[in-house]
N, CA, C and O atoms as a DFTB+ gen file, in Angstrom:
276 C
 N C O
     1  1    -105.017     -66.979     -27.030
     2  2    -105.548     -65.626     -27.094
     3  2    -104.413     -64.640     -26.836
     4  3    -103.544     -64.874     -25.996
     5  1    -104.440     -63.540     -27.571
     6  2    -103.410     -62.524     -27.427
     7  2    -104.065     -61.163     -27.262
     8  3    -105.204     -60.952     -27.680
     9  1    -103.338     -60.252     -26.654
    10  2    -103.848     -58.903     -26.438
    11  2    -102.727     -57.916     -26.725
    12  3    -101.609     -58.072     -26.234
    13  1    -103.033     -56.895     -27.526
    14  2    -102.047     -55.881     -27.886
    15  2    -102.667     -54.505     -27.692
    16  3    -103.832     -54.287     -28.025
    17  1    -101.877     -53.576     -27.150
    18  2    -102.365     -52.213     -26.949
    19  2    -101.684     -51.278     -27.936
    20  3    -100.461     -51.279     -28.080
    21  1    -102.496     -50.487     -28.607
    22  2    -102.033     -49.505     -29.587
    23  2    -102.377     -48.116     -29.083
    24  3    -103.290     -47.955     -28.274
    25  1    -101.658     -47.123     -29.551
    26  2    -101.949     -45.734     -29.215
    27  2    -102.586     -45.074     -30.440
    28  3    -102.019     -45.066     -31.533
    29  1    -103.794     -44.517     -30.220
    30  2    -104.532     -43.890     -31.315
    31  2    -104.677     -42.405     -31.015
    32  3    -105.053     -42.019     -29.908
    33  1    -104.377     -41.578     -32.006
    34  2    -104.482     -40.131     -31.821
    35  2    -105.724     -39.596     -32.511
    36  3    -106.189     -40.149     -33.508
    37  1    -106.254     -38.505     -31.960
    38  2    -107.381     -37.821     -32.576
    39  2    -108.735     -38.111     -31.964
    40  3    -109.714     -37.453     -32.315
    41  1    -108.822     -39.077     -31.058
    42  2    -110.112     -39.387     -30.446
    43  2    -110.418     -38.359     -29.347
    44  3    -109.571     -38.057     -28.506
    45  1    -111.654     -37.827     -29.375
    46  2    -112.011     -36.803     -28.394
    47  2    -113.329     -37.059     -27.672
    48  3    -113.643     -36.371     -26.700
    49  1    -114.112     -38.047     -28.137
    50  2    -115.437     -38.238     -27.544
    51  2    -115.878     -39.697     -27.656
    52  3    -115.175     -40.539     -28.215
    53  1    -117.059     -39.969     -27.112
    54  2    -117.581     -41.332     -27.156
    55  2    -117.890     -41.791     -28.581
    56  3    -117.807     -42.983     -28.877
    57  1    -118.242     -40.864     -29.458
    58  2    -118.461     -41.238     -30.860
    59  2    -117.168     -41.773     -31.457
    60  3    -117.182     -42.741     -32.219
    61  1    -116.054     -41.143     -31.111
    62  2    -114.742     -41.601     -31.585
    63  2    -114.493     -43.033     -31.110
    64  3    -114.047     -43.890     -31.874
    65  1    -114.787     -43.267     -29.846
    66  2    -114.591     -44.597     -29.253
    67  2    -115.415     -45.630     -30.013
    68  3    -114.904     -46.697     -30.352
    69  1    -116.674     -45.328     -30.281
    70  2    -117.545     -46.268     -31.003
    71  2    -117.019     -46.537     -32.407
    72  3    -117.012     -47.682     -32.860
    73  1    -116.581     -45.491     -33.094
    74  2    -116.087     -45.657     -34.466
    75  2    -114.872     -46.581     -34.512
    76  3    -114.808     -47.496     -35.332
    77  1    -113.909     -46.331     -33.622
    78  2    -112.698     -47.160     -33.585
    79  2    -113.049     -48.583     -33.180
    80  3    -112.548     -49.539     -33.771
    81  1    -113.904     -48.728     -32.178
    82  2    -114.296     -50.062     -31.708
    83  2    -114.951     -50.857     -32.835
    84  3    -114.640     -52.033     -33.025
    85  1    -115.851     -50.227     -33.577
    86  2    -116.545     -50.919     -34.666
    87  2    -115.585     -51.328     -35.781
    88  3    -115.611     -52.474     -36.229
    89  1    -114.747     -50.412     -36.227
    90  2    -113.831     -50.713     -37.339
    91  2    -112.813     -51.790     -36.963
    92  3    -112.603     -52.737     -37.721
    93  1    -112.186     -51.649     -35.802
    94  2    -111.181     -52.633     -35.383
    95  2    -111.855     -53.974     -35.093
    96  3    -111.286     -55.032     -35.361
    97  1    -113.058     -53.922     -34.552
    98  2    -113.789     -55.153     -34.239
    99  2    -114.150     -55.978     -35.459
   100  3    -114.445     -57.167     -35.335
   101  1    -114.131     -55.364     -36.642
   102  2    -114.458     -56.083     -37.878
   103  2    -113.283     -56.872     -38.454
   104  3    -113.458     -57.632     -39.406
   105  1    -112.090     -56.698     -37.888
   106  2    -110.924     -57.446     -38.374
   107  2    -111.108     -58.920     -38.003
   108  3    -111.465     -59.247     -36.871
   109  1    -110.862     -59.794     -38.967
   110  2    -110.973     -61.236     -38.708
   111  2    -110.093     -61.639     -37.532
   112  3    -108.918     -61.276     -37.478
   113  1    -110.657     -62.383     -36.599
   114  2    -109.896     -62.891     -35.466
   115  2    -109.988     -62.038     -34.220
   116  3    -109.613     -62.490     -33.139
   117  1    -110.484     -60.797     -34.344
   118  2    -110.597     -59.923     -33.173
   119  2    -111.742     -60.409     -32.299
   120  3    -112.852     -60.639     -32.779
   121  1    -111.457     -60.564     -31.002
   122  2    -112.473     -61.035     -30.061
   123  2    -112.926     -59.942     -29.105
   124  3    -113.939     -60.095     -28.422
   125  1    -112.173     -58.822     -29.052
   126  2    -112.571     -57.731     -28.181
   127  2    -111.748     -56.489     -28.431
   128  3    -110.586     -56.563     -28.830
   129  1    -112.379     -55.325     -28.186
   130  2    -111.699     -54.041     -28.342
   131  2    -112.061     -53.190     -27.134
   132  3    -113.241     -53.008     -26.832
   133  1    -111.051     -52.666     -26.441
   134  2    -111.276     -51.785     -25.294
   135  2    -110.536     -50.478     -25.552
   136  3    -109.332     -50.476     -25.807
   137  1    -111.266     -49.367     -25.485
   138  2    -110.682     -48.053     -25.751
   139  2    -110.672     -47.237     -24.466
   140  3    -111.687     -47.125     -23.779
   141  1    -109.511     -46.668     -24.151
   142  2    -109.384     -45.748     -23.020
   143  2    -109.258     -44.353     -23.624
   144  3    -108.178     -43.948     -24.055
   145  1    -110.370     -43.624     -23.649
   146  2    -110.404     -42.327     -24.311
   147  2    -109.373     -41.330     -23.770
   148  3    -108.688     -40.691     -24.567
   149  1    -109.236     -41.170     -22.444
   150  2    -108.277     -40.162     -21.949
   151  2    -106.830     -40.395     -22.398
   152  3    -106.092     -39.435     -22.616
   153  1    -106.421     -41.658     -22.537
   154  2    -105.029     -41.944     -22.909
   155  2    -104.862     -42.267     -24.392
   156  3    -103.746     -42.230     -24.911
   157  1    -105.956     -42.581     -25.073
   158  2    -105.877     -42.973     -26.478
   159  2    -105.446     -44.411     -26.666
   160  3    -105.155     -44.831     -27.786
   161  1    -105.401     -45.176     -25.580
   162  2    -104.985     -46.578     -25.666
   163  2    -106.135     -47.439     -26.177
   164  3    -107.261     -47.353     -25.688
   165  1    -105.829     -48.265     -27.167
   166  2    -106.806     -49.200     -27.718
   167  2    -106.221     -50.599     -27.556
   168  3    -105.223     -50.943     -28.188
   169  1    -106.850     -51.396     -26.708
   170  2    -106.389     -52.756     -26.468
   171  2    -107.247     -53.708     -27.282
   172  3    -108.471     -53.731     -27.154
   173  1    -106.578     -54.498     -28.126
   174  2    -107.263     -55.409     -29.033
   175  2    -106.950     -56.842     -28.612
   176  3    -105.788     -57.240     -28.534
   177  1    -107.998     -57.602     -28.346
   178  2    -107.848     -59.023     -28.026
   179  2    -108.170     -59.817     -29.287
   180  3    -109.097     -59.484     -30.025
   181  1    -107.395     -60.866     -29.521
   182  2    -107.611     -61.662     -30.721
   183  2    -107.188     -63.098     -30.480
   184  3    -106.441     -63.405     -29.551
   185  1    -107.688     -63.968     -31.348
   186  2    -107.376     -65.389     -31.243
   187  2    -105.903     -65.649     -31.539
   188  3    -105.303     -66.559     -30.968
   189  1    -105.323     -64.850     -32.429
   190  2    -103.922     -64.985     -32.817
   191  2    -103.360     -63.582     -33.009
   192  3    -104.128     -62.632     -33.163
   193  1    -102.040     -63.430     -33.003
   194  2    -101.455     -62.097     -33.217
   195  2    -101.948     -61.481     -34.530
   196  3    -102.082     -62.171     -35.541
   197  1    -102.214     -60.179     -34.497
   198  2    -102.700     -59.462     -35.678
   199  2    -101.562     -58.725     -36.369
   200  3    -100.575     -58.340     -35.742
   201  1    -101.719     -58.542     -37.655
   202  2    -100.790     -57.729     -38.429
   203  2    -101.105     -56.268     -38.098
   204  3    -102.237     -55.822     -38.282
   205  1    -100.114     -55.527     -37.613
   206  2    -100.347     -54.131     -37.229
   207  2    -100.887     -53.311     -38.391
   208  3    -101.655     -52.372     -38.178
   209  1    -100.502     -53.646     -39.610
   210  2    -100.984     -52.908     -40.776
   211  2    -102.504     -53.008     -40.895
   212  3    -103.151     -52.042     -41.300
   213  1    -103.079     -54.144     -40.553
   214  2    -104.536     -54.307     -40.616
   215  2    -105.210     -53.433     -39.570
   216  3    -106.263     -52.850     -39.827
   217  1    -104.601     -53.343     -38.387
   218  2    -105.148     -52.499     -37.329
   219  2    -105.047     -51.037     -37.756
   220  3    -105.984     -50.263     -37.556
   221  1    -103.917     -50.662     -38.339
   222  2    -103.716     -49.279     -38.796
   223  2    -104.785     -48.890     -39.826
   224  3    -105.352     -47.800     -39.744
   225  1    -105.057     -49.760     -40.780
   226  2    -106.062     -49.480     -41.805
   227  2    -107.439     -49.306     -41.160
   228  3    -108.180     -48.396     -41.530
   229  1    -107.785     -50.152     -40.216
   230  2    -109.088     -50.058     -39.552
   231  2    -109.210     -48.746     -38.787
   232  3    -110.255     -48.098     -38.833
   233  1    -108.164     -48.354     -38.089
   234  2    -108.178     -47.100     -37.332
   235  2    -108.318     -45.920     -38.293
   236  3    -109.057     -44.976     -38.015
   237  1    -107.612     -45.974     -39.415
   238  2    -107.701     -44.908     -40.406
   239  2    -109.087     -44.854     -41.047
   240  3    -109.591     -43.770     -41.342
   241  1    -109.705     -46.014     -41.263
   242  2    -111.074     -46.059     -41.789
   243  2    -112.041     -45.354     -40.845
   244  3    -113.017     -44.743     -41.281
   245  1    -111.759     -45.447     -39.545
   246  2    -112.603     -44.790     -38.542
   247  2    -112.337     -43.289     -38.492
   248  3    -113.106     -42.542     -37.887
   249  1    -111.245     -42.840     -39.131
   250  2    -110.934     -41.418     -39.181
   251  2    -109.867     -40.958     -38.204
   252  3    -109.752     -39.767     -37.919
   253  1    -109.080     -41.906     -37.687
   254  2    -108.070     -41.573     -36.687
   255  2    -106.731     -42.131     -37.128
   256  3    -106.615     -42.696     -38.215
   257  1    -105.725     -41.974     -36.289
   258  2    -104.376     -42.376     -36.682
   259  2    -103.737     -43.217     -35.602
   260  3    -103.814     -42.898     -34.415
   261  1    -103.106     -44.296     -36.025
   262  2    -102.331     -45.130     -35.100
   263  2    -100.995     -44.448     -34.890
   264  3    -100.272     -44.199     -35.854
   265  1    -100.655     -44.142     -33.651
   266  2     -99.401     -43.469     -33.357
   267  2     -98.240     -44.399     -33.657
   268  3     -98.360     -45.617     -33.524
   269  1     -97.132     -43.833     -34.056
   270  2     -95.943     -44.637     -34.344
   271  2     -95.508     -45.368     -33.094
   272  3     -95.465     -44.796     -32.005
   273  1     -95.183     -46.646     -33.262
   274  2     -94.803     -47.492     -32.132
   275  2     -93.467     -47.130     -31.643
   276  3     -92.973     -47.735     -30.692
């Protein structure tokens, strides 16, 4: 199991948190998503390391942006 934290910009409310959680949670292999709204940190747990591009697409589908690493 692996865990990676990403920085997401544009989230301002609980609806934002739900949207990001749902989209990222649909990526194959993801076992958990934890969002810290005040900091914009999104921690993704998965069975194996994820391709950051897949996470970026999911975050963008939710209407937000993955901050540059």
